[in-house]
Steps between C-alpha positions, in 0.01 A plus 500: 500500500172445316350787310137552410533348152644178647187468713245531217494127412454415866223756545319370192534137613373579850224720360373229268492248786294724730296673230663841521789672330718790608437810291854573382400825333401652833725294731244522776275231632333197351207475267316233305626402158329658203325305231695304242414440138302178471624202296259215571668275240836514678598227745744742664435793725523853369691795629292761680510867402691575821762238418526646148560841655786352708649351184496843336661654807769229505602597148532873561847652502642553848462880475126462444457268800664753732252781445221532753281648227488189282152420372408177321154541350301216350350587165232339289545131423356580157836651399640152429245220533576252778781707654515735796599854399687738734639852466780609733547863599775669699510836673342799326729639235433866412734474199337190349320174558508308826427176314759230569340238277208282398498128574299192406495190723382157386284360785564142385882517499611814682688624194543878500506695174547862402158646426624713212791332323591142412684398820478238775655586835738250662672673793649267765272633777202451270603143409530410869149623573358339184643162601347533846157588360514229231575244768203622705259463207637153414668597174799280413767610250353265236148635558633855492655443157165368371314806629759761404357742246674719244598848612196726450521756221789323324518330169633143512842593358575705816396236754758380750525141625443421871 
């Protein structure tokens, strides 16, 4: 039996072919894709903000995906130049913060990073969706390795290899 997360790559592929994308955060209806960061010097496509949001969702722990009160909010792209920034919130928590995390997404590669600490996310569900999106934008493994950037907010001694 397919679950919703298994369908995300299909929904994104279909959405990009017809010019619309399913809004996974609301799970209701279709809407046009939002704007993507522009990279005129790149010969490859870029990942839209909606696709970046799906990448963030794909990396969330299973408990976070199950809540109906999950909110993925896009923040200012000025936070980390050239990257999409998202904050993820869960249900209201009277005893503390409802913040689940902060995420950065590279629109050229689909890499997802922690927005606070030196960490790149590599969950299996995320990797599956990243591969699907990279294929759609025409990014081969060799091209990906050329475009891959260091983890934001890390010094070079803490960088991991792809």
